[in-house]
C-alpha positions in Angstrom: 14.6 -5.4 -17.8 11.9 -3.2 -16.2 11.1 -4.1 -12.6 7.6 -4.0 -11.2 7.8 -0.2 -10.5 7.3 0.5 -14.3 4.2 1.4 -16.2 4.5 -1.4 -18.8 5.7 -4.9 -18.3 7.4 -6.8 -21.3 7.6 -10.1 -19.5 5.2 -12.9 -20.7 2.0 -13.3 -18.8 1.8 -16.2 -16.3 -1.4 -15.7 -14.4 -2.1 -17.7 -11.3 -4.8 -17.7 -8.6 -3.8 -17.3 -4.9 -5.9 -17.8 -1.8 -5.1 -15.4 1.0 -6.5 -15.3 4.6 -5.9 -12.6 7.2 -7.9 -10.6 9.7 -10.7 -13.1 9.4 -11.1 -12.4 5.7 -10.5 -14.7 2.8 -9.5 -13.4 -0.6 -9.0 -15.0 -4.0 -6.4 -13.1 -5.9 -5.2 -13.3 -9.4 -1.5 -12.6 -9.8 0.8 -12.5 -12.8 4.4 -12.2 -13.9 5.7 -8.6 -13.9 4.0 -7.6 -10.6 5.4 -7.3 -7.1 5.4 -10.6 -5.1 3.7 -12.6 -7.9 3.9 -16.0 -6.2 2.3 -15.2 -2.9 1.3 -12.2 -0.8 4.5 -10.6 0.4 5.3 -11.2 4.1 5.7 -7.5 4.7 2.2 -6.8 3.3 0.8 -9.5 5.6 2.4 -7.9 8.6 1.0 -4.5 7.6 -2.5 -5.9 7.1 -2.3 -7.6 10.5 -1.6 -4.3 12.3 -3.2 -1.5 10.3 -6.0 0.3 11.9 -8.9 1.4 9.6 -11.5 3.6 11.3 -15.1 3.3 10.3 -16.3 5.5 7.4 -12.7 6.5 6.6 -11.2 7.6 3.3 -8.2 5.3 2.7 -5.4 5.3 0.1 -3.3 2.3 -0.8 -0.1 3.6 -2.5 1.6 0.9 -4.7 -1.4 -1.4 -4.4 0.0 -4.1 -6.7 -2.7 -6.7 -7.4 -4.6 -5.5 -4.3 -4.2 -7.5 -1.1 -3.7 -4.5 1.3 -6.4 -2.2 -0.3 -9.0 -5.0 -0.7 -8.6 -6.0 3.0 -8.8 -2.4 4.0 -12.1 -2.1 2.0 -13.5 -5.2 3.6 -12.6 -3.8 7.1 -14.2 -0.4 6.2 -17.5 -1.3 4.3 -19.0 2.1 5.0 -15.9 4.0 3.9 -13.9 4.1 0.6 -10.5 2.9 -0.5 -8.5 4.4 -3.4 -5.8 2.1 -4.8 -3.1 3.4 -7.0 0.0 1.9 -8.7 2.2 2.9 -11.6 2.1 -0.7 -13.1 -0.7 -1.2 -15.6 -0.6 -4.9 -15.3 -1.0 -4.7 -11.5 -3.9 -2.2 -11.8 -5.8 -4.6 -14.2 -5.3 -7.4 -11.7 -6.4 -5.3 -8.8 -9.6 -4.3 -10.7 -10.3 -8.0 -11.5 -9.6 -9.0 -7.9 -12.0 -6.4 -6.5 -14.7 -7.9 -8.7 -13.7 -11.4 -7.9 -14.1 -10.7 -4.1 -17.3 -8.6 -4.4 -15.5 -5.4 -3.2 -17.3 -2.3 -4.6 -16.1 0.5 -2.2 -12.8 0.9 -4.1 -11.5 3.1 -6.9 -8.4 1.8 -8.7 -6.3 3.9 -11.1 -2.8 4.8 -12.2 -0.7 7.2 -10.3 3.1 7.5 -9.8 3.1 7.9 -6.0 0.3 10.5 -5.3 1.0 12.5 -8.5 -2.5 11.9 -9.9 -4.2 12.7 -6.6 -3.4 16.3 -6.1 -5.9 18.1 -3.8 -7.5 14.9 -2.5 -7.4 14.2 1.2 -7.3 10.9 3.1 -7.8 9.7 6.7 -5.5 6.7 6.3 -2.7 6.1 3.8 -1.2 2.6 3.6 2.0 1.7 1.7 4.4 -1.2 1.2 6.7 1.3 -0.6 8.6 0.3 -3.8 12.0 0.0 -2.3 13.6 -1.1 -5.6 12.5 2.2 -7.2 15.0 4.0 -4.9 15.0 6.2 -1.8 14.0 9.3 -3.7 10.8 7.7 -4.8 10.0 6.3 -1.4 10.6 9.6 0.4 8.5 11.4 -2.2 5.6 9.1 -1.3 6.1 10.0 2.4 6.2 13.8 1.6 3.1 13.6 -0.6 1.3 11.5 2.0 2.0 14.0 4.7 0.4 16.8 2.6 -2.6 14.8 1.6 -3.6 13.4 5.0 -6.4 15.0 6.9 -5.7 16.5 10.3 -5.2 13.6 12.7 -4.8 11.2 9.8 -2.2 8.4 9.8 0.4 7.0 7.4 1.2 3.3 7.8 4.3 1.8 6.2 6.1 -1.5 6.2 9.8 -1.6 5.5 12.6 -4.0 6.2 15.3 -2.8 8.5 18.0 -3.8 6.0 16.3 -2.0 3.2 16.2 1.5 4.5 14.1 1.5 7.7 16.5 3.9 9.6 16.5 6.6 6.9 12.7 6.1 6.4 12.1 6.7 10.1 14.3 9.8 9.9 12.3 11.1 7.0 9.0 10.5 8.7 10.2 12.2 11.8 11.3 15.2 9.8 7.8 15.4 8.3 5.5 14.4 11.1 7.6 15.2 14.2 9.7 12.9 16.3 6.9 12.1 18.8 4.4 11.4 16.0 6.2 8.4 14.5 5.8 5.0 16.3 7.1 1.5 15.5 3.9 -0.5 15.9 5.4 -3.9 15.2 8.4 -5.9 14.0 8.4 -9.3 12.5 11.1 -11.2 10.7 13.1 -8.1 9.9 10.0 -6.1 8.8 9.0 -2.9 10.7 5.6 -1.4 10.8 5.5 2.4 11.4 2.6 4.7 11.9 3.1 8.4 11.5 0.3 10.6 12.9 -0.5 14.0 11.5 -1.4 16.6 14.2 
C-alpha cells in the first residue's frame, strides 16, 4: 500500500475536521485518510511551529506541507510576506488549499512538487520541513541539498526530526552543506529535535 509520500492515495476518504491552537493562532483544519498524521497535528510539527522564526516580509517555503498546519501558521505569522507550500501527495494538497480558504489565509501558493523539484530557480528566506522520513534517507537528504541551494544568503532551513529516526545523520548532512558552526539544535522535546541551519 502506498504511504503518504505518494502522489495518489487509493485508501477510502475519511474526512474529519481538527481544531488546532499554537502561537496564539487557532486553525480549523480538514484532514483525511491517506495523508500524514491524519488524526491530529503531528507532535513534531507542533514543536517546529512553536520554535520557528519567520521574519517580516519573508519568502517562506514549507516542504512536505501535508494538509497545511506549518505553512498556514507561518503565513499567519508573516502577513506581509508569502508562503509557498508543496507536497507530492495530491490529496494533501487539496486539503491544504481548502484549509487556506477555511482560515482566510490568502498569502500562500500551494502546488505539487517532489521535494523542491518544481521550484528550480526560486529563492526563499526561510525553508521549513517536517521531512518525509518514511520516504527514506535519500529523499530527506535531497530536500536538504535542494534547500541549501535555494535559500537566499543568510536564509535559514528549519527541520524537525526524531533522534531515533535519523537525527544524527541528518545533522551530519546539514553540517556538510551549511558548515559545522551554522547548524544549531534549537529545541528538543519528547525525542524530537529542532535544527536550524543558517546559510552564510
